[in-house]
C-alpha positions, 0 to 999 in steps of 0.5 A: 467453474471448479477452478473459480470455486477453488479460488473463491474458497481459498480467498475466503479462507485467507480473508477469515485468517486475516480478520481473525488476526485483525481481532487478536493482534490489538488484544495481544499488545500491551496496555489498556485502551481505558487508560487513554481516558485518564492517562493514569491507570489509578485515576478511574474507579472500577465501576467507571472502567467497566462502564467504559468497557461496556460502552466500547464493547471491550467487556467480556472474555476474549471468546465473547469479544471474538463472537461479537466482533464477527457479529459486527462484521456481518452487520457492517458495524465497526464499532466506536473509536475510543480516541475520536468518540466517533463511529470507526466507519466515519473516521476511516471514510475521512482518512481513506481518500487521502491515503488512496490518493497518496498510494495511488499516485506513488504506485503509478509513478514508481511503476512508470519510472522504474519500468522505463529506467529498467528497460533503458538499462537493459538495452545498455546492459553491461555498459557504464551507463547501465552500471551507474544507474544500477548502483545509484538505484541500489543506494537509494533503495537501501535508504529507509523511507523516513530518512528520505522524507527528512532529507527532502523536507530539509532541502525543498521545504526548509532550505529552498522553501518551495514546498510545504512539509506537513498536512494535506490541505490548506486551512485558509483556502475553501475546499473544492476550489482551484486554489485548494486543489493546487495546494493539495497537489503541492502537499502531495509532492514530497510524500509521493516523492518519498514513497517513489524513491523508496520503492522505485529500486525494486521495480527497476531491478525487476523490470531490468531483469525481465527485459534482459531475459526477454532480449535473449529470447528466441523470438526477440532474436528473430525480430532483430534478424528481420531488420527491426530497429533496436527501439522497436524490438525493445518496446514492441517485443521485449518490454511487452512480455517483461511487463507481466512480472512487473504487473504481478509485483505491483499487485503484491506490493499493495500491502507494503505500500499501505504499511509504508504509508504509516512512516511517510504519513507520520513524517509529513503529518499527512492525515491518512490511514497510516498516521491514523493507525499510529495514533490508534496504536498510541491510544490503544484504540482497538476498534479503530485498529481493527477497522484499519487492519480490516481495510488493509486486509481486504485491500491486499486480498482484493489486489491479489484477486484482481491480479489473478483474474487479470493476468490471463487477460494480458498473458495468452499463455496462461489462457491456453494453459487454463483451457488445456487444464479445463479440457483435461 
């Protein structure tokens, strides 16, 4: 019980620090969101500027805005977007599903492909196929995501014409129909492939190192000595324990994937949180930026908390360690 209370306090402090930075960072950025309305700093008189500031709760000192910010957070009010002239919650609700679909599919594919390739390379460690796969994935991992996206667009959208290169849903097909779902899936192929190619190298290296370490463990050598087939030893004994660091890495990579979506969504004009965040930065839309950062912060903390809670369930050694600690 004490351990659970300590974890809750730690995550609460982390969330408080993240939300405080969420408030401060947009205010430290250069520019004034009021200028977005006119495009010229001198186009609005002082009275009109103050009215706009009051309407979007940008008036008062920084301390006063910080107090109102926490008051709104407690009431679930994220404010009104300067750029969209709509409640921030409505804008986020419209963009969040697209990013969840994009990042969720990318996480699953990156983890699956990276782990499978890492296990296969570890089984043939030191051989030509292992070294070739290792070198190829290191080269791909060194490529920036936006460049990978541009190459995929040039090949599959421009040259071959197989896939669309922008947007998330067709305008000419009614939402909810089977044809609409197919078109949405087609528009996700290139962005998902970009994120997977940009992240699969890290998963591959981690899985390969974990499987190589597991294959050299005494329990695996004992399994080999009993006459089990190499495939059974790999997938039933070595890979099962090697998946534990891969799972932890996936939980910790949520922040990277969400931030990486900014670049990918911008390249493919994908209407998710990443592209919305970039548009909010250009418009100096403080309320919308704070709402986007709030979602990312809560998502990262929740992912780490989930990993902290689930890890003992998949690793008996952690459960035994906790039990011994509780008894002591």
